[in-house]
LOLUM-993817 format. One record per residue (C-alpha): y, z, x; residue number from 0. Coordinates in steps of 0.02 Angstrom, whole numbers, plus 50000, padded with zeros to 5 digits. Layout:
N
ATOM;Y;Z;X;NUM
...
This chain:
104
ATOM;53576;51434;53869;0
ATOM;53547;51561;53732;1
ATOM;53448;51436;53629;2
ATOM;53335;51394;53777;3
ATOM;53298;51577;53808;4
ATOM;53276;51604;53622;5
ATOM;53148;51463;53616;6
ATOM;53052;51540;53761;7
ATOM;53057;51714;53682;8
ATOM;52994;51641;53518;9
ATOM;52848;51556;53606;10
ATOM;52805;51715;53701;11
ATOM;52805;51822;53545;12
ATOM;52705;51692;53449;13
ATOM;52568;51685;53583;14
ATOM;52543;51874;53609;15
ATOM;52650;51882;53765;16
ATOM;52577;51728;53848;17
ATOM;52694;51585;53895;18
ATOM;52611;51417;53922;19
ATOM;52711;51305;54036;20
ATOM;52737;51132;53964;21
ATOM;52744;51000;54101;22
ATOM;52873;50904;54000;23
ATOM;52984;51056;53974;24
ATOM;53120;50997;54094;25
ATOM;53120;50824;54016;26
ATOM;53137;50898;53842;27
ATOM;53284;51005;53896;28
ATOM;53369;50861;53986;29
ATOM;53344;50740;53840;30
ATOM;53409;50870;53718;31
ATOM;53563;50894;53827;32
ATOM;53597;50708;53842;33
ATOM;53558;50675;53659;34
ATOM;53678;50813;53604;35
ATOM;53817;50738;53712;36
ATOM;53791;50560;53652;37
ATOM;53726;50578;53475;38
ATOM;53771;50755;53426;39
ATOM;53590;50791;53383;40
ATOM;53467;50914;53459;41
ATOM;53278;50899;53442;42
ATOM;53160;51043;53412;43
ATOM;53062;51061;53575;44
ATOM;52897;51062;53480;45
ATOM;52936;50909;53373;46
ATOM;52835;50750;53384;47
ATOM;52995;50647;53394;48
ATOM;53046;50716;53563;49
ATOM;52868;50697;53628;50
ATOM;52868;50515;53570;51
ATOM;53034;50486;53656;52
ATOM;52967;50563;53818;53
ATOM;52809;50457;53810;54
ATOM;52914;50300;53787;55
ATOM;53024;50352;53931;56
ATOM;52876;50380;54047;57
ATOM;52798;50213;53998;58
ATOM;52963;50124;54028;59
ATOM;52980;50196;54203;60
ATOM;52800;50150;54242;61
ATOM;52832;49970;54192;62
ATOM;53001;49955;54278;63
ATOM;52947;50019;54449;64
ATOM;53010;49932;54603;65
ATOM;52840;49856;54640;66
ATOM;52840;49755;54479;67
ATOM;52835;49569;54526;68
ATOM;52950;49530;54380;69
ATOM;53098;49596;54480;70
ATOM;53068;49480;54627;71
ATOM;53015;49330;54524;72
ATOM;53098;49328;54352;73
ATOM;53017;49162;54310;74
ATOM;52852;49258;54291;75
ATOM;52903;49294;54111;76
ATOM;52813;49131;54078;77
ATOM;52651;49229;54111;78
ATOM;52682;49384;54005;79
ATOM;52511;49464;54024;80
ATOM;52501;49443;54212;81
ATOM;52677;49505;54247;82
ATOM;52675;49652;54125;83
ATOM;52818;49577;54026;84
ATOM;52718;49582;53864;85
ATOM;52692;49770;53884;86
ATOM;52877;49792;53925;87
ATOM;52926;49700;53764;88
ATOM;52806;49807;53662;89
ATOM;52881;49969;53732;90
ATOM;53056;49902;53698;91
ATOM;53011;49865;53516;92
ATOM;52938;50040;53494;93
ATOM;53096;50115;53568;94
ATOM;53204;50012;53450;95
ATOM;53099;50071;53301;96
ATOM;53124;50249;53360;97
ATOM;53312;50223;53373;98
ATOM;53329;50147;53199;99
ATOM;53276;50314;53126;100
ATOM;53434;50394;53197;101
ATOM;53556;50253;53163;102
ATOM;53573;50297;52979;103
């Protein structure tokens, strides 16, 4: 908790007493918490790595919504562009590339 408040104080002092609310702030804190439990690593809230991870997460949830026809009809993988499967594979590859950076 001290590091979260310290980050906020740093941002306030850096911006002449103005604190800009980041819409992804909760996601950054939650991902940092989970990542520290699982991987023992904490991201800097302003880093591009955490923002890339959040963007990939948002894209994944947009693709895997319940109204995706791929859930009801798995054979639609035959038509990757129509079913969104091609986009899902591309996001998965980007996520794997992101994860290989930390598997060293």
